C-alpha positions in Angstrom: 0.0 0.0 -0.1 1.2 3.4 -0.9 1.8 5.6 2.1 -0.2 8.7 0.6 -2.8 7.2 -1.7 -4.5 4.0 -2.8 -5.7 2.9 -6.2 -9.4 3.2 -6.5 -11.1 -0.2 -7.2 -13.9 1.6 -9.1 -14.4 0.9 -12.7 -16.9 3.7 -13.3 -17.1 7.4 -14.2 -18.6 10.1 -12.1 -21.0 12.3 -14.2 -22.5 15.7 -13.2 -25.6 17.1 -14.8 -27.6 20.2 -14.2 -31.1 19.7 -12.9 -32.7 23.0 -14.1 -36.2 22.5 -12.8 -35.1 21.5 -9.4 -32.0 23.9 -9.1 -29.6 21.2 -8.2 -26.9 19.1 -9.8 -27.4 15.4 -10.2 -24.4 13.1 -9.8 -24.4 9.8 -11.4 -22.1 6.6 -11.6 -21.7 5.3 -15.0 -20.1 2.0 -15.0 -17.5 0.5 -17.3 -18.5 -2.6 -19.1 -17.0 -6.0 -19.1 -16.1 -7.8 -22.5 -19.4 -9.6 -22.0 -21.3 -6.3 -21.8 -22.1 -6.5 -18.0 -21.2 -4.0 -15.3 -18.3 -4.3 -12.8 -19.6 -4.6 -9.2 -18.5 -1.9 -6.7 -17.2 -2.4 -3.1 -15.5 0.0 -0.8 -15.9 3.3 1.1 -16.1 6.5 -1.0 -16.3 10.2 -0.5 -18.0 12.9 -2.7 -16.6 16.4 -2.7 -17.0 19.5 -4.8 -14.9 22.6 -5.7 -16.4 25.7 -7.1 -15.6 29.0 -8.9 -16.9 30.9 -5.7 -13.4 30.6 -4.3 -11.6 29.9 -7.5 -11.6 26.1 -6.8 -9.3 26.6 -3.9 -11.0 24.2 -1.6 -12.8 20.8 -1.8 -15.9 20.5 0.3 -17.1 17.1 1.4 -20.7 16.5 0.5 -21.4 12.8 0.9 -19.9 9.7 2.1 -21.3 6.1 1.2 -20.2 2.4 1.1 -21.1 -0.1 -1.4 -20.5 -3.9 -1.1 -20.8 -5.8 -4.5 -23.3 -3.2 -5.9 -23.7 -2.2 -9.4 -23.1 1.3 -10.4 -25.9 3.7 -9.3 -27.7 5.7 -12.2 -28.6 8.1 -9.4 -26.1 8.8 -6.7 -26.5 12.1 -5.2 -28.2 15.6 -5.7 -26.3 18.8 -4.7 -29.1 21.4 -3.8 -26.7 23.9 -2.3 -25.7 25.4 -5.6 -25.6 29.1 -6.5 -26.9 30.6 -9.7 -24.0 31.5 -12.1 -21.3 29.4 -10.1 -19.4 26.7 -11.7 -18.8 23.4 -10.0 -16.6 20.2 -10.3 -17.1 17.0 -8.2 -14.7 14.3 -7.3 -15.0 10.7 -6.0 -12.4 9.1 -3.8 -12.2 5.7 -2.4 -10.6 5.4 1.1 -9.7 2.8 3.6 -10.0 2.5 7.3 -6.6 4.2 7.9 -7.8 7.5 6.3 -5.8 6.9 3.1 -7.7 8.4 0.0 -7.1 7.4 -3.6 -6.7 10.0 -6.4 -9.9 11.8 -7.3 -12.1 10.7 -10.1 -13.4 14.0 -11.6 -16.5 15.1 -13.4 -16.7 17.7 -16.1 -17.5 21.4 -15.0 -21.1 22.2 -14.6 -22.5 25.8 -14.4 -25.4 26.3 -12.3 -28.7 28.0 -13.8 -32.1 28.0 -12.6 -35.2 30.3 -12.7 -37.3 29.9 -9.7 -36.6 30.6 -5.9 -36.1 27.7 -3.4 -36.0 26.8 0.2 -33.9 23.9 1.3 -33.3 22.5 4.7 -30.9 19.6 3.9 -33.4 17.1 3.3 -36.5 18.8 1.6 -36.7 21.5 -0.9 -39.7 23.9 -1.5 -39.9 25.2 -5.1 -41.5 28.7 -4.9 -42.5 28.5 -8.5 -45.8 30.2 -8.7 -46.0 34.1 -8.1 -42.6 34.3 -6.1 -42.2 37.7 -4.5 -39.4 39.3 -2.6 -40.9 42.9 -2.0 -38.1 44.4 -0.2 -34.4 43.6 0.6 -32.3 45.3 3.3 -29.1 45.0 5.2 -29.7 45.3 9.0 -27.1 47.2 11.0 -27.1 48.6 14.5 -26.9 52.3 14.3 -27.7 55.1 16.8 -28.5 58.8 16.0 -27.3 61.2 18.7 -27.9 65.0 18.7 -26.0 67.5 20.9 -26.5 71.1 21.9 -23.2 72.2 20.3 -23.7 70.6 16.9 -26.1 71.5 14.1 -26.1 68.0 12.7 -26.6 64.6 14.4 -23.9 62.1 15.0 -24.4 58.7 13.8 -22.7 55.8 15.6 -22.7 52.2 14.3 -22.6 49.7 17.1 -20.7 46.5 16.9 -20.4 44.1 13.8 -24.0 43.4 13.3 -24.8 43.3 9.6 -27.2 40.8 8.2 -29.9 40.6 5.4 -33.6 40.5 6.0 -36.3 40.1 3.5 -40.0 39.0 3.1 -40.8 35.8 1.0 -44.1 35.2 -0.5 -45.5 32.7 -3.0 -48.2 30.5 -3.9 -48.5 26.8 -2.3 -49.6 24.1 -4.4 -48.9 20.4 -4.8 -48.2 21.0 -8.4 -44.9 22.7 -7.4 -43.8 19.4 -5.6 -42.7 17.3 -8.6 -40.2 15.2 -6.4 -42.9 14.7 -3.7 -40.8 16.0 -0.9 -43.9 17.0 1.2 -46.7 14.6 -0.1 -46.4 11.3 -1.8 -49.5 10.8 -4.0 -48.7 7.2 -4.6 -48.3 6.2 -1.0 -51.1 8.3 0.7 -54.1 6.0 1.4 -56.3 9.3 1.6 -55.6 10.3 -2.0 -55.8 7.0 -4.0 -58.2 8.6 -6.5 -56.1 11.8 -7.0 -56.1 13.2 -10.6 -53.5 15.4 -12.1 -55.8 18.3 -12.9 -56.4 21.7 -11.6 -60.1 21.4 -11.3 -61.9 22.2 -8.0 -62.9 18.8 -7.2 -63.0 17.0 -3.9 -59.8 15.0 -4.5 -57.9 18.1 -5.4 -59.2 20.0 -2.5 -58.0 17.1 -0.3 -54.5 17.0 -1.8 -54.0 20.6 -1.6 -55.0 20.8 2.0 -52.6 18.0 3.0 -49.8 19.5 1.1 -50.5 23.0 2.5 -50.5 21.6 6.1 -47.2 19.8 5.4 -45.5 22.9 4.0 -46.9 25.0 6.9 -45.4 22.8 9.4 -42.0 22.8 7.5 -41.9 26.5 7.2 -42.5 26.8 11.1 -40.0 24.0 12.2 -37.3 26.4 13.2 -34.7 24.7 11.2 -32.1 26.8 9.4 -32.9 26.8 5.6 -31.0 27.9 2.4 -32.8 30.4 0.3 -31.4 30.6 -3.1 -32.7 32.6 -6.3 -31.1 34.0 -9.3 -32.2 37.5 -8.3 -31.2 37.8 -4.7 -28.6 34.9 -4.4 -28.1 32.4 -1.7 -28.5 33.1 2.1 -28.8 30.9 5.1 -31.9 32.0 7.0 -34.5 31.3 9.7 -38.0 31.9 8.6 -40.3 33.8 10.9 -43.9 35.3 11.1 -45.2 32.6 8.7 -48.8 33.1 7.6 -51.2 31.8 4.9 -53.9 33.6 3.0 -56.5 31.9 0.8 -57.1 32.8 -2.9 -60.9 33.3 -3.1 -61.1 32.5 -6.8 -60.1 28.9 -6.1 -62.6 28.5 -3.2 -59.8 28.6 -0.9 -58.4 25.4 -2.4 -54.9 27.3 -2.7 -53.1 29.7 -0.5 -50.3 32.1 -0.6 -47.8 32.0 2.1 -45.8 35.0 3.6 -42.9 35.0 5.9 -39.7 37.0 6.9 -36.3 35.5 6.2 -33.6 36.6 8.4 -29.8 35.7 7.5 -28.1 33.8 10.2 -24.8 33.0 8.6 -22.8 33.6 5.6 -23.2 31.3 2.6 -19.9 29.5 3.1 -18.9 25.8 3.0 -18.3 25.7 6.7 -21.8 27.1 7.4 -23.4 24.7 5.0 -22.1 21.8 7.1 -22.7 23.5 10.4 -26.4 24.1 9.9 -26.9 20.6 8.4 -27.5 21.8 4.8 -24.7 19.4 3.7 -24.1 16.2 5.7 -20.9 14.5 4.9 -20.6 13.0 8.4 -23.3 10.2 8.1 -22.3 7.3 5.9 -25.0 6.1 3.4 -25.1 2.4 2.5 -26.2 1.4 -0.8 
């Protein structure tokens, strides 16, 4: 065994593809073929990492760990939801052993992130704010005090401490039709909605589905967990959501609601903070 690296026992390529609809990058394992056309099985411990143009590819951020034992290559391996609009990413896969020795990196091509809608992501589930998204104001909050004196015509402005964070309202329409990946409601598994139909008509089944979806989303928005807000216009921010409320749309007989909340930035959008707040989890090992 080499003292610094090991040879990867992996006969596969790592492929990265932009998923425009869900504002993420899909990572897939494409296996090499045996002479008879079958795939090589994969065994071992592996680490997925990424580097980006945000810091000129200076650091590799671990994003997932997994093990395989005699498994065939996964057509779907991982989805990276913590991408920023306009940034370019490259991903790597390394095999490692119990002694902490890693193989050379198997690299993807460079992928530039582009998406259209606004999204909220908590490390597990993502809400796509597809319909009628609004950010009606956007401000930087600082601690400032205005003080007037008898001897001065104009006031003095004092800035207190290092406080400086973003705060902005978020609004949008909530509908099960924005949840293509079924993060909040599985139409196929829910016993209450076996008769669900993919229409926008105001019928009993759709009213039920919208209510179940709305309540799931409302609980999620109010759960107090840090979330990543990302949009092409505002950028990426790690936020806490406050003052969440719903308002019905009367033209749909209150079947569909708009939500409103205030997003308060709680940390800079950095690799360290994505890990700290659970938006990326490279500590738990996934077994395939």
